[in-house]
Each structure stands twice: as C-alpha cells, then as structure tokens.
N, CA, C and O atoms as a Maestro MAE file, in Angstrom:
{
 s_m_m2io_version
 :::
 2.0.0
}

f_m_ct {
 s_m_title
 :::
 protein
 m_atom[324] {
  # First column is atom index #
  i_m_mmod_type
  r_m_x_coord
  r_m_y_coord
  r_m_z_coord
  i_m_residue_number
  s_m_chain_name
  s_m_pdb_residue_name
  s_m_pdb_atom_name
  i_m_atomic_number
  :::
  1 25 -15.575 -0.737 9.057 1 A "MET " " N  " 7
  2 3 -14.469 -1.293 9.804 1 A "MET " " CA " 6
  3 2 -13.275 -0.363 9.675 1 A "MET " " C  " 6
  4 15 -12.878 -0.032 8.558 1 A "MET " " O  " 8
  5 25 -12.707 0.058 10.762 2 A "GLU " " N  " 7
  6 3 -11.522 0.893 10.732 2 A "GLU " " CA " 6
  7 2 -10.284 0.029 10.674 2 A "GLU " " C  " 6
  8 15 -10.270 -1.105 11.153 2 A "GLU " " O  " 8
  9 25 -9.246 0.586 10.078 3 A "PHE " " N  " 7
  10 3 -7.973 -0.112 9.929 3 A "PHE " " CA " 6
  11 2 -7.254 -0.182 11.265 3 A "PHE " " C  " 6
  12 15 -7.133 0.818 11.973 3 A "PHE " " O  " 8
  13 25 -6.789 -1.349 11.594 4 A "CYS " " N  " 7
  14 3 -5.913 -1.492 12.743 4 A "CYS " " CA " 6
  15 2 -4.875 -2.557 12.407 4 A "CYS " " C  " 6
  16 15 -5.147 -3.454 11.609 4 A "CYS " " O  " 8
  17 25 -3.721 -2.471 12.991 5 A "TYR " " N  " 7
  18 3 -2.645 -3.399 12.686 5 A "TYR " " CA " 6
  19 2 -1.926 -3.757 13.962 5 A "TYR " " C  " 6
  20 15 -1.991 -3.043 14.963 5 A "TYR " " O  " 8
  21 25 -1.241 -4.876 13.902 6 A "ARG " " N  " 7
  22 3 -0.544 -5.349 15.090 6 A "ARG " " CA " 6
  23 2 0.974 -5.209 14.955 6 A "ARG " " C  " 6
  24 15 1.701 -5.412 15.927 6 A "ARG " " O  " 8
  25 25 1.445 -4.871 13.785 7 A "ARG " " N  " 7
  26 3 2.878 -4.757 13.547 7 A "ARG " " CA " 6
  27 2 3.205 -3.342 13.101 7 A "ARG " " C  " 6
  28 15 2.307 -2.514 12.951 7 A "ARG " " O  " 8
  29 25 4.472 -3.063 12.890 8 A "GLY " " N  " 7
  30 3 4.905 -1.731 12.507 8 A "GLY " " CA " 6
  31 2 4.551 -1.366 11.077 8 A "GLY " " C  " 6
  32 15 4.519 -2.224 10.196 8 A "GLY " " O  " 8
  33 25 4.290 -0.101 10.858 9 A "VAL " " N  " 7
  34 3 4.059 0.429 9.520 9 A "VAL " " CA " 6
  35 2 5.355 1.106 9.086 9 A "VAL " " C  " 6
  36 15 5.873 1.975 9.788 9 A "VAL " " O  " 8
  37 25 5.875 0.707 7.928 10 A "ASN " " N  " 7
  38 3 7.163 1.205 7.460 10 A "ASN " " CA " 6
  39 2 7.056 2.385 6.510 10 A "ASN " " C  " 6
  40 15 7.949 3.232 6.474 10 A "ASN " " O  " 8
  41 25 5.987 2.454 5.747 11 A "VAL " " N  " 7
  42 3 5.853 3.516 4.753 11 A "VAL " " CA " 6
  43 2 4.379 3.823 4.541 11 A "VAL " " C  " 6
  44 15 3.539 2.923 4.540 11 A "VAL " " O  " 8
  45 25 4.074 5.108 4.361 12 A "VAL " " N  " 7
  46 3 2.694 5.543 4.122 12 A "VAL " " CA " 6
  47 2 2.705 6.557 2.982 12 A "VAL " " C  " 6
  48 15 3.524 7.476 2.968 12 A "VAL " " O  " 8
  49 25 1.799 6.387 2.034 13 A "LYS " " N  " 7
  50 3 1.626 7.330 0.927 13 A "LYS " " CA " 6
  51 2 0.149 7.665 0.800 13 A "LYS " " C  " 6
  52 15 -0.708 6.857 1.157 13 A "LYS " " O  " 8
  53 25 -0.150 8.850 0.292 14 A "ALA " " N  " 7
  54 3 -1.532 9.277 0.069 14 A "ALA " " CA " 6
  55 2 -1.716 9.587 -1.412 14 A "ALA " " C  " 6
  56 15 -0.900 10.281 -2.019 14 A "ALA " " O  " 8
  57 25 -2.811 9.056 -1.992 15 A "PHE " " N  " 7
  58 3 -3.065 9.234 -3.426 15 A "PHE " " CA " 6
  59 2 -4.503 8.820 -3.704 15 A "PHE " " C  " 6
  60 15 -5.037 7.952 -3.013 15 A "PHE " " O  " 8
  61 25 -5.131 9.414 -4.688 16 A "ASP " " N  " 7
  62 3 -6.478 9.009 -5.100 16 A "ASP " " CA " 6
  63 2 -6.349 7.819 -6.047 16 A "ASP " " C  " 6
  64 15 -6.389 7.988 -7.266 16 A "ASP " " O  " 8
  65 25 -6.196 6.626 -5.496 17 A "ILE " " N  " 7
  66 3 -5.896 5.451 -6.328 17 A "ILE " " CA " 6
  67 2 -7.104 4.925 -7.097 17 A "ILE " " C  " 6
  68 15 -6.922 4.230 -8.097 17 A "ILE " " O  " 8
  69 25 -8.323 5.226 -6.672 18 A "ASP " " N  " 7
  70 3 -9.501 4.745 -7.412 18 A "ASP " " CA " 6
  71 2 -10.196 5.873 -8.188 18 A "ASP " " C  " 6
  72 15 -11.284 5.684 -8.732 18 A "ASP " " O  " 8
  73 25 -9.558 7.035 -8.230 19 A "LEU " " N  " 7
  74 3 -10.033 8.187 -9.005 19 A "LEU " " CA " 6
  75 2 -11.470 8.599 -8.665 19 A "LEU " " C  " 6
  76 15 -12.242 8.979 -9.545 19 A "LEU " " O  " 8
  77 25 -11.817 8.518 -7.363 20 A "ASP " " N  " 7
  78 3 -13.161 8.909 -6.928 20 A "ASP " " CA " 6
  79 2 -13.193 10.316 -6.348 20 A "ASP " " C  " 6
  80 15 -14.228 10.761 -5.851 20 A "ASP " " O  " 8
  81 25 -12.056 11.025 -6.408 21 A "GLY " " N  " 7
  82 3 -11.987 12.377 -5.867 21 A "GLY " " CA " 6
  83 2 -11.609 12.437 -4.397 21 A "GLY " " C  " 6
  84 15 -11.499 13.527 -3.835 21 A "GLY " " O  " 8
  85 25 -11.409 11.288 -3.762 22 A "HIS " " N  " 7
  86 3 -11.016 11.214 -2.355 22 A "HIS " " CA " 6
  87 2 -9.640 10.562 -2.255 22 A "HIS " " C  " 6
  88 15 -9.333 9.615 -2.979 22 A "HIS " " O  " 8
  89 25 -8.836 11.074 -1.364 23 A "ILE " " N  " 7
  90 3 -7.492 10.541 -1.166 23 A "ILE " " CA " 6
  91 2 -7.557 9.255 -0.346 23 A "ILE " " C  " 6
  92 15 -8.178 9.209 0.716 23 A "ILE " " O  " 8
  93 25 -6.902 8.211 -0.860 24 A "GLU " " N  " 7
  94 3 -6.749 6.967 -0.104 24 A "GLU " " CA " 6
  95 2 -5.332 6.938 0.482 24 A "GLU " " C  " 6
  96 15 -4.437 7.644 0.017 24 A "GLU " " O  " 8
  97 25 -5.155 6.117 1.499 25 A "VAL " " N  " 7
  98 3 -3.846 5.935 2.125 25 A "VAL " " CA " 6
  99 2 -3.357 4.539 1.773 25 A "VAL " " C  " 6
  100 15 -4.093 3.562 1.908 25 A "VAL " " O  " 8
  101 25 -2.105 4.450 1.319 26 A "VAL " " N  " 7
  102 3 -1.475 3.163 1.024 26 A "VAL " " CA " 6
  103 2 -0.339 2.997 2.014 26 A "VAL " " C  " 6
  104 15 0.510 3.878 2.147 26 A "VAL " " O  " 8
  105 25 -0.322 1.858 2.715 27 A "ALA " " N  " 7
  106 3 0.674 1.629 3.755 27 A "ALA " " CA " 6
  107 2 1.363 0.293 3.548 27 A "ALA " " C  " 6
  108 15 0.734 -0.691 3.161 27 A "ALA " " O  " 8
  109 25 2.655 0.269 3.807 28 A "GLY " " N  " 7
  110 3 3.433 -0.970 3.796 28 A "GLY " " CA " 6
  111 2 3.803 -1.325 5.215 28 A "GLY " " C  " 6
  112 15 4.210 -0.462 5.992 28 A "GLY " " O  " 8
  113 25 3.663 -2.599 5.559 29 A "SER " " N  " 7
  114 3 3.756 -2.993 6.956 29 A "SER " " CA " 6
  115 2 4.727 -4.138 7.191 29 A "SER " " C  " 6
  116 15 5.117 -4.852 6.267 29 A "SER " " O  " 8
  117 25 5.110 -4.293 8.472 30 A "ASP " " N  " 7
  118 3 5.936 -5.426 8.897 30 A "ASP " " CA " 6
  119 2 5.161 -6.736 8.908 30 A "ASP " " C  " 6
  120 15 5.763 -7.795 9.084 30 A "ASP " " O  " 8
  121 25 3.849 -6.698 8.727 31 A "ASP " " N  " 7
  122 3 3.088 -7.951 8.664 31 A "ASP " " CA " 6
  123 2 3.042 -8.487 7.232 31 A "ASP " " C  " 6
  124 15 2.293 -9.418 6.933 31 A "ASP " " O  " 8
  125 25 3.848 -7.893 6.352 32 A "GLN " " N  " 7
  126 3 4.043 -8.327 4.975 32 A "GLN " " CA " 6
  127 2 2.851 -8.018 4.068 32 A "GLN " " C  " 6
  128 15 2.649 -8.693 3.058 32 A "GLN " " O  " 8
  129 25 2.076 -7.020 4.416 33 A "TYR " " N  " 7
  130 3 0.948 -6.597 3.584 33 A "TYR " " CA " 6
  131 2 1.152 -5.180 3.078 33 A "TYR " " C  " 6
  132 15 1.799 -4.355 3.723 33 A "TYR " " O  " 8
  133 25 0.584 -4.919 1.905 34 A "VAL " " N  " 7
  134 3 0.356 -3.568 1.419 34 A "VAL " " CA " 6
  135 2 -1.128 -3.318 1.627 34 A "VAL " " C  " 6
  136 15 -1.957 -4.102 1.164 34 A "VAL " " O  " 8
  137 25 -1.475 -2.235 2.317 35 A "TYR " " N  " 7
  138 3 -2.861 -1.896 2.600 35 A "TYR " " CA " 6
  139 2 -3.247 -0.637 1.836 35 A "TYR " " C  " 6
  140 15 -2.446 0.289 1.709 35 A "TYR " " O  " 8
  141 25 -4.466 -0.604 1.333 36 A "ALA " " N  " 7
  142 3 -5.049 0.620 0.789 36 A "ALA " " CA " 6
  143 2 -6.272 0.930 1.634 36 A "ALA " " C  " 6
  144 15 -7.158 0.089 1.792 36 A "ALA " " O  " 8
  145 25 -6.318 2.135 2.175 37 A "LEU " " N  " 7
  146 3 -7.394 2.532 3.092 37 A "LEU " " CA " 6
  147 2 -8.206 3.658 2.486 37 A "LEU " " C  " 6
  148 15 -7.651 4.598 1.916 37 A "LEU " " O  " 8
  149 25 -9.518 3.563 2.611 38 A "GLU " " N  " 7
  150 3 -10.412 4.638 2.177 38 A "GLU " " CA " 6
  151 2 -10.209 5.855 3.076 38 A "GLU " " C  " 6
  152 15 -9.603 5.756 4.144 38 A "GLU " " O  " 8
  153 25 -10.716 6.993 2.638 39 A "SER " " N  " 7
  154 3 -10.570 8.217 3.427 39 A "SER " " CA " 6
  155 2 -11.274 8.121 4.781 39 A "SER " " C  " 6
  156 15 -10.954 8.885 5.691 39 A "SER " " O  " 8
  157 25 -12.233 7.191 4.933 40 A "ASN " " N  " 7
  158 3 -12.925 7.016 6.217 40 A "ASN " " CA " 6
  159 2 -12.228 6.010 7.131 40 A "ASN " " C  " 6
  160 15 -12.707 5.741 8.233 40 A "ASN " " O  " 8
  161 25 -11.091 5.446 6.680 41 A "GLY " " N  " 7
  162 3 -10.326 4.505 7.493 41 A "GLY " " CA " 6
  163 2 -10.617 3.044 7.227 41 A "GLY " " C  " 6
  164 15 -9.935 2.176 7.771 41 A "GLY " " O  " 8
  165 25 -11.611 2.747 6.405 42 A "SER " " N  " 7
  166 3 -11.913 1.341 6.115 42 A "SER " " CA " 6
  167 2 -10.909 0.778 5.106 42 A "SER " " C  " 6
  168 15 -10.341 1.513 4.298 42 A "SER " " O  " 8
  169 25 -10.706 -0.515 5.167 43 A "CYS " " N  " 7
  170 3 -9.747 -1.177 4.290 43 A "CYS " " CA " 6
  171 2 -10.352 -1.325 2.892 43 A "CYS " " C  " 6
  172 15 -11.383 -1.976 2.726 43 A "CYS " " O  " 8
  173 25 -9.713 -0.722 1.895 44 A "PHE " " N  " 7
  174 3 -10.138 -0.781 0.500 44 A "PHE " " CA " 6
  175 2 -9.669 -2.092 -0.117 44 A "PHE " " C  " 6
  176 15 -10.450 -2.776 -0.780 44 A "PHE " " O  " 8
  177 25 -8.397 -2.453 0.093 45 A "TRP " " N  " 7
  178 3 -7.846 -3.750 -0.283 45 A "TRP " " CA " 6
  179 2 -6.528 -3.953 0.436 45 A "TRP " " C  " 6
  180 15 -5.942 -3.013 0.973 45 A "TRP " " O  " 8
  181 25 -6.070 -5.204 0.439 46 A "LYS " " N  " 7
  182 3 -4.748 -5.510 0.974 46 A "LYS " " CA " 6
  183 2 -4.144 -6.633 0.150 46 A "LYS " " C  " 6
  184 15 -4.857 -7.438 -0.449 46 A "LYS " " O  " 8
  185 25 -2.822 -6.674 0.129 47 A "PHE " " N  " 7
  186 3 -2.110 -7.679 -0.659 47 A "PHE " " CA " 6
  187 2 -0.948 -8.212 0.158 47 A "PHE " " C  " 6
  188 15 -0.161 -7.436 0.700 47 A "PHE " " O  " 8
  189 25 -0.836 -9.530 0.251 48 A "PHE " " N  " 7
  190 3 0.237 -10.175 1.004 48 A "PHE " " CA " 6
  191 2 1.492 -10.257 0.146 48 A "PHE " " C  " 6
  192 15 1.426 -10.635 -1.024 48 A "PHE " " O  " 8
  193 25 2.639 -9.901 0.729 49 A "THR " " N  " 7
  194 3 3.926 -9.985 0.033 49 A "THR " " CA " 6
  195 2 4.822 -11.000 0.727 49 A "THR " " C  " 6
  196 15 4.451 -11.575 1.750 49 A "THR " " O  " 8
  197 25 5.990 -11.211 0.168 50 A "ILE " " N  " 7
  198 3 6.898 -12.227 0.687 50 A "ILE " " CA " 6
  199 2 7.710 -11.758 1.899 50 A "ILE " " C  " 6
  200 15 8.292 -12.580 2.606 50 A "ILE " " O  " 8
  201 25 7.752 -10.445 2.142 51 A "ASP " " N  " 7
  202 3 8.572 -9.924 3.233 51 A "ASP " " CA " 6
  203 2 8.019 -8.564 3.672 51 A "ASP " " C  " 6
  204 15 7.011 -8.104 3.135 51 A "ASP " " O  " 8
  205 25 8.663 -7.930 4.629 52 A "ASN " " N  " 7
  206 3 8.236 -6.611 5.108 52 A "ASN " " CA " 6
  207 2 8.247 -5.604 3.963 52 A "ASN " " C  " 6
  208 15 9.193 -5.572 3.176 52 A "ASN " " O  " 8
  209 25 7.218 -4.793 3.866 53 A "VAL " " N  " 7
  210 3 7.121 -3.790 2.808 53 A "VAL " " CA " 6
  211 2 7.821 -2.526 3.290 53 A "VAL " " C  " 6
  212 15 7.440 -1.941 4.304 53 A "VAL " " O  " 8
  213 25 8.852 -2.109 2.551 54 A "MET " " N  " 7
  214 3 9.688 -1.001 2.990 54 A "MET " " CA " 6
  215 2 9.534 0.262 2.151 54 A "MET " " C  " 6
  216 15 9.788 1.359 2.648 54 A "MET " " O  " 8
  217 25 9.123 0.132 0.893 55 A "HIS " " N  " 7
  218 3 9.010 1.296 0.013 55 A "HIS " " CA " 6
  219 2 7.753 1.167 -0.831 55 A "HIS " " C  " 6
  220 15 7.385 0.071 -1.253 55 A "HIS " " O  " 8
  221 25 7.100 2.292 -1.070 56 A "ILE " " N  " 7
  222 3 5.927 2.343 -1.951 56 A "ILE " " CA " 6
  223 2 6.047 3.596 -2.808 56 A "ILE " " C  " 6
  224 15 6.364 4.674 -2.305 56 A "ILE " " O  " 8
  225 25 5.798 3.451 -4.085 57 A "LYS " " N  " 7
  226 3 5.713 4.580 -5.013 57 A "LYS " " CA " 6
  227 2 4.362 4.496 -5.704 57 A "LYS " " C  " 6
  228 15 3.908 3.404 -6.048 57 A "LYS " " O  " 8
  229 25 3.715 5.637 -5.911 58 A "ILE " " N  " 7
  230 3 2.408 5.677 -6.575 58 A "ILE " " CA " 6
  231 2 2.461 6.759 -7.643 58 A "ILE " " C  " 6
  232 15 3.000 7.843 -7.420 58 A "ILE " " O  " 8
  233 25 1.896 6.453 -8.804 59 A "GLY " " N  " 7
  234 3 1.839 7.450 -9.863 59 A "GLY " " CA " 6
  235 2 0.956 6.989 -11.000 59 A "GLY " " C  " 6
  236 15 0.573 5.821 -11.070 59 A "GLY " " O  " 8
  237 25 0.637 7.905 -11.886 60 A "ASN " " N  " 7
  238 3 -0.162 7.576 -13.063 60 A "ASN " " CA " 6
  239 2 0.766 7.106 -14.176 60 A "ASN " " C  " 6
  240 15 1.526 7.897 -14.735 60 A "ASN " " O  " 8
  241 25 0.702 5.832 -14.489 61 A "ILE " " N  " 7
  242 3 1.555 5.263 -15.524 61 A "ILE " " CA " 6
  243 2 0.764 5.012 -16.800 61 A "ILE " " C  " 6
  244 15 1.241 5.323 -17.891 61 A "ILE " " O  " 8
  245 25 -0.430 4.458 -16.680 62 A "THR " " N  " 7
  246 3 -1.249 4.110 -17.847 62 A "THR " " CA " 6
  247 2 -2.609 4.774 -17.750 62 A "THR " " C  " 6
  248 15 -3.632 4.112 -17.927 62 A "THR " " O  " 8
  249 25 -2.639 6.071 -17.473 63 A "TYR " " N  " 7
  250 3 -3.869 6.853 -17.322 63 A "TYR " " CA " 6
  251 2 -4.701 6.413 -16.125 63 A "TYR " " C  " 6
  252 15 -5.855 6.818 -15.994 63 A "TYR " " O  " 8
  253 25 -4.144 5.607 -15.269 64 A "SER " " N  " 7
  254 3 -4.774 5.257 -14.008 64 A "SER " " CA " 6
  255 2 -3.652 5.058 -12.993 64 A "SER " " C  " 6
  256 15 -2.530 4.728 -13.377 64 A "SER " " O  " 8
  257 25 -3.930 5.249 -11.725 65 A "PRO " " N  " 7
  258 3 -2.881 5.122 -10.718 65 A "PRO " " CA " 6
  259 2 -2.286 3.720 -10.677 65 A "PRO " " C  " 6
  260 15 -3.000 2.724 -10.791 65 A "PRO " " O  " 8
  261 25 -0.994 3.660 -10.515 66 A "SER " " N  " 7
  262 3 -0.273 2.402 -10.346 66 A "SER " " CA " 6
  263 2 0.514 2.473 -9.047 66 A "SER " " C  " 6
  264 15 1.008 3.533 -8.664 66 A "SER " " O  " 8
  265 25 0.624 1.341 -8.379 67 A "ILE " " N  " 7
  266 3 1.332 1.265 -7.108 67 A "ILE " " CA " 6
  267 2 2.488 0.287 -7.271 67 A "ILE " " C  " 6
  268 15 2.312 -0.808 -7.804 67 A "ILE " " O  " 8
  269 25 3.664 0.684 -6.812 68 A "VAL " " N  " 7
  270 3 4.820 -0.203 -6.780 68 A "VAL " " CA " 6
  271 2 5.232 -0.340 -5.326 68 A "VAL " " C  " 6
  272 15 5.429 0.658 -4.633 68 A "VAL " " O  " 8
  273 25 5.365 -1.584 -4.863 69 A "ALA " " N  " 7
  274 3 5.787 -1.855 -3.489 69 A "ALA " " CA " 6
  275 2 7.046 -2.702 -3.526 69 A "ALA " " C  " 6
  276 15 7.150 -3.641 -4.316 69 A "ALA " " O  " 8
  277 25 8.002 -2.368 -2.670 70 A "ILE " " N  " 7
  278 3 9.271 -3.089 -2.621 70 A "ILE " " CA " 6
  279 2 9.439 -3.667 -1.227 70 A "ILE " " C  " 6
  280 15 9.302 -2.961 -0.227 70 A "ILE " " O  " 8
  281 25 9.741 -4.968 -1.170 71 A "THR " " N  " 7
  282 3 9.980 -5.616 0.113 71 A "THR " " CA " 6
  283 2 11.476 -5.586 0.423 71 A "THR " " C  " 6
  284 15 12.303 -5.353 -0.459 71 A "THR " " O  " 8
  285 25 11.800 -5.823 1.669 72 A "PHE " " N  " 7
  286 3 13.189 -5.817 2.111 72 A "PHE " " CA " 6
  287 2 13.455 -7.110 2.867 72 A "PHE " " C  " 6
  288 15 12.703 -7.466 3.775 72 A "PHE " " O  " 8
  289 25 14.491 -7.795 2.507 73 A "GLY " " N  " 7
  290 3 14.845 -9.041 3.165 73 A "GLY " " CA " 6
  291 2 15.653 -9.897 2.212 73 A "GLY " " C  " 6
  292 15 16.082 -9.423 1.160 73 A "GLY " " O  " 8
  293 25 15.862 -11.144 2.565 74 A "PRO " " N  " 7
  294 3 16.696 -12.007 1.716 74 A "PRO " " CA " 6
  295 2 16.094 -12.273 0.349 74 A "PRO " " C  " 6
  296 15 16.805 -12.666 -0.576 74 A "PRO " " O  " 8
  297 25 14.785 -12.062 0.210 75 A "ASN " " N  " 7
  298 3 14.109 -12.323 -1.060 75 A "ASN " " CA " 6
  299 2 13.548 -11.055 -1.672 75 A "ASN " " C  " 6
  300 15 12.485 -11.106 -2.291 75 A "ASN " " O  " 8
  301 25 14.210 -9.929 -1.527 76 A "SER " " N  " 7
  302 3 13.661 -8.642 -1.975 76 A "SER " " CA " 6
  303 2 12.932 -8.774 -3.309 76 A "SER " " C  " 6
  304 15 13.476 -9.290 -4.286 76 A "SER " " O  " 8
  305 25 11.690 -8.297 -3.326 77 A "VAL " " N  " 7
  306 3 10.816 -8.442 -4.483 77 A "VAL " " CA " 6
  307 2 10.163 -7.097 -4.761 77 A "VAL " " C  " 6
  308 15 9.881 -6.333 -3.837 77 A "VAL " " O  " 8
  309 25 9.922 -6.808 -6.041 78 A "VAL " " N  " 7
  310 3 9.178 -5.619 -6.433 78 A "VAL " " CA " 6
  311 2 7.806 -6.078 -6.907 78 A "VAL " " C  " 6
  312 15 7.709 -6.969 -7.751 78 A "VAL " " O  " 8
  313 25 6.733 -5.473 -6.369 79 A "TYR " " N  " 7
  314 3 5.362 -5.765 -6.751 79 A "TYR " " CA " 6
  315 2 4.804 -4.542 -7.439 79 A "TYR " " C  " 6
  316 15 5.082 -3.416 -7.027 79 A "TYR " " O  " 8
  317 25 4.015 -4.747 -8.489 80 A "ALA " " N  " 7
  318 3 3.361 -3.625 -9.165 80 A "ALA " " CA " 6
  319 2 1.882 -3.931 -9.280 80 A "ALA " " C  " 6
  320 15 1.499 -5.040 -9.653 80 A "ALA " " O  " 8
  321 25 1.037 -2.939 -8.957 81 A "PHE " " N  " 7
  322 3 -0.410 -3.102 -9.011 81 A "PHE " " CA " 6
  323 2 -0.981 -2.076 -9.961 81 A "PHE " " C  " 6
  324 15 -2.195 -2.030 -10.162 81 A "PHE " " O  " 8
  :::
 }
 m_bond[323] {
  # First column is bond index #
  i_m_from
  i_m_to
  i_m_order
  :::
  1 1 2 1
  2 2 3 1
  3 3 4 2
  4 3 5 1
  5 5 6 1
  6 6 7 1
  7 7 8 2
  8 7 9 1
  9 9 10 1
  10 10 11 1
  11 11 12 2
  12 11 13 1
  13 13 14 1
  14 14 15 1
  15 15 16 2
  16 15 17 1
  17 17 18 1
  18 18 19 1
  19 19 20 2
  20 19 21 1
  21 21 22 1
  22 22 23 1
  23 23 24 2
  24 23 25 1
  25 25 26 1
  26 26 27 1
  27 27 28 2
  28 27 29 1
  29 29 30 1
  30 30 31 1
  31 31 32 2
  32 31 33 1
  33 33 34 1
  34 34 35 1
  35 35 36 2
  36 35 37 1
  37 37 38 1
  38 38 39 1
  39 39 40 2
  40 39 41 1
  41 41 42 1
  42 42 43 1
  43 43 44 2
  44 43 45 1
  45 45 46 1
  46 46 47 1
  47 47 48 2
  48 47 49 1
  49 49 50 1
  50 50 51 1
  51 51 52 2
  52 51 53 1
  53 53 54 1
  54 54 55 1
  55 55 56 2
  56 55 57 1
  57 57 58 1
  58 58 59 1
  59 59 60 2
  60 59 61 1
  61 61 62 1
  62 62 63 1
  63 63 64 2
  64 63 65 1
  65 65 66 1
  66 66 67 1
  67 67 68 2
  68 67 69 1
  69 69 70 1
  70 70 71 1
  71 71 72 2
  72 71 73 1
  73 73 74 1
  74 74 75 1
  75 75 76 2
  76 75 77 1
  77 77 78 1
  78 78 79 1
  79 79 80 2
  80 79 81 1
  81 81 82 1
  82 82 83 1
  83 83 84 2
  84 83 85 1
  85 85 86 1
  86 86 87 1
  87 87 88 2
  88 87 89 1
  89 89 90 1
  90 90 91 1
  91 91 92 2
  92 91 93 1
  93 93 94 1
  94 94 95 1
  95 95 96 2
  96 95 97 1
  97 97 98 1
  98 98 99 1
  99 99 100 2
  100 99 101 1
  101 101 102 1
  102 102 103 1
  103 103 104 2
  104 103 105 1
  105 105 106 1
  106 106 107 1
  107 107 108 2
  108 107 109 1
  109 109 110 1
  110 110 111 1
  111 111 112 2
  112 111 113 1
  113 113 114 1
  114 114 115 1
  115 115 116 2
  116 115 117 1
  117 117 118 1
  118 118 119 1
  119 119 120 2
  120 119 121 1
  121 121 122 1
  122 122 123 1
  123 123 124 2
  124 123 125 1
  125 125 126 1
  126 126 127 1
  127 127 128 2
  128 127 129 1
  129 129 130 1
  130 130 131 1
  131 131 132 2
  132 131 133 1
  133 133 134 1
  134 134 135 1
  135 135 136 2
  136 135 137 1
  137 137 138 1
  138 138 139 1
  139 139 140 2
  140 139 141 1
  141 141 142 1
  142 142 143 1
  143 143 144 2
  144 143 145 1
  145 145 146 1
  146 146 147 1
  147 147 148 2
  148 147 149 1
  149 149 150 1
  150 150 151 1
  151 151 152 2
  152 151 153 1
  153 153 154 1
  154 154 155 1
  155 155 156 2
  156 155 157 1
  157 157 158 1
  158 158 159 1
  159 159 160 2
  160 159 161 1
  161 161 162 1
  162 162 163 1
  163 163 164 2
  164 163 165 1
  165 165 166 1
  166 166 167 1
  167 167 168 2
  168 167 169 1
  169 169 170 1
  170 170 171 1
  171 171 172 2
  172 171 173 1
  173 173 174 1
  174 174 175 1
  175 175 176 2
  176 175 177 1
  177 177 178 1
  178 178 179 1
  179 179 180 2
  180 179 181 1
  181 181 182 1
  182 182 183 1
  183 183 184 2
  184 183 185 1
  185 185 186 1
  186 186 187 1
  187 187 188 2
  188 187 189 1
  189 189 190 1
  190 190 191 1
  191 191 192 2
  192 191 193 1
  193 193 194 1
  194 194 195 1
  195 195 196 2
  196 195 197 1
  197 197 198 1
  198 198 199 1
  199 199 200 2
  200 199 201 1
  201 201 202 1
  202 202 203 1
  203 203 204 2
  204 203 205 1
  205 205 206 1
  206 206 207 1
  207 207 208 2
  208 207 209 1
  209 209 210 1
  210 210 211 1
  211 211 212 2
  212 211 213 1
  213 213 214 1
  214 214 215 1
  215 215 216 2
  216 215 217 1
  217 217 218 1
  218 218 219 1
  219 219 220 2
  220 219 221 1
  221 221 222 1
  222 222 223 1
  223 223 224 2
  224 223 225 1
  225 225 226 1
  226 226 227 1
  227 227 228 2
  228 227 229 1
  229 229 230 1
  230 230 231 1
  231 231 232 2
  232 231 233 1
  233 233 234 1
  234 234 235 1
  235 235 236 2
  236 235 237 1
  237 237 238 1
  238 238 239 1
  239 239 240 2
  240 239 241 1
  241 241 242 1
  242 242 243 1
  243 243 244 2
  244 243 245 1
  245 245 246 1
  246 246 247 1
  247 247 248 2
  248 247 249 1
  249 249 250 1
  250 250 251 1
  251 251 252 2
  252 251 253 1
  253 253 254 1
  254 254 255 1
  255 255 256 2
  256 255 257 1
  257 257 258 1
  258 258 259 1
  259 259 260 2
  260 259 261 1
  261 261 262 1
  262 262 263 1
  263 263 264 2
  264 263 265 1
  265 265 266 1
  266 266 267 1
  267 267 268 2
  268 267 269 1
  269 269 270 1
  270 270 271 1
  271 271 272 2
  272 271 273 1
  273 273 274 1
  274 274 275 1
  275 275 276 2
  276 275 277 1
  277 277 278 1
  278 278 279 1
  279 279 280 2
  280 279 281 1
  281 281 282 1
  282 282 283 1
  283 283 284 2
  284 283 285 1
  285 285 286 1
  286 286 287 1
  287 287 288 2
  288 287 289 1
  289 289 290 1
  290 290 291 1
  291 291 292 2
  292 291 293 1
  293 293 294 1
  294 294 295 1
  295 295 296 2
  296 295 297 1
  297 297 298 1
  298 298 299 1
  299 299 300 2
  300 299 301 1
  301 301 302 1
  302 302 303 1
  303 303 304 2
  304 303 305 1
  305 305 306 1
  306 306 307 1
  307 307 308 2
  308 307 309 1
  309 309 310 1
  310 310 311 1
  311 311 312 2
  312 311 313 1
  313 313 314 1
  314 314 315 1
  315 315 316 2
  316 315 317 1
  317 317 318 1
  318 318 319 1
  319 319 320 2
  320 319 321 1
  321 321 322 1
  322 322 323 1
  323 323 324 2
  :::
 }
}
C-alpha cells in the first residue's frame, strides 16, 4: 500500500528509524497524524495527535532513533516516540 493523504503535509524528515539500513520518511500532517513511511512508500506506522503536526526532530537518544513531534494550536503538545 502506498502512502496517500488528503490534507497538507507540514514537515518531512528522513532517517533510518528502525535501523534496517534503509531510510524511512517521517511526516507531520494537517490531518493530525505523524506518519512513518518505508523506503517503498508503504506506511510503517502512524500516530494520531491532538492538533496539526508542525515540527519533527529525529535523533539517536538512547542508542536507538527517537522521534519528537510538536503540534501547533491552542493545545500545543510535544510527543516523543
């Protein structure tokens, strides 16, 4: 299944989040989801947030990739995966 969306994408980052040697794409969207996509375009996982996802940071914090997503709106929230 290829990734498709109906709303705007606000931020896109590329990182090997599952350490399989292939780069995945992490996207934050106006549909209030954070998406992780495999290199072939299939959806690896998605997570629903409280508002539009405006910022994403990815890095190795605990010897494995960590993702931080920040929403924008009246209830601005920081999510960490």
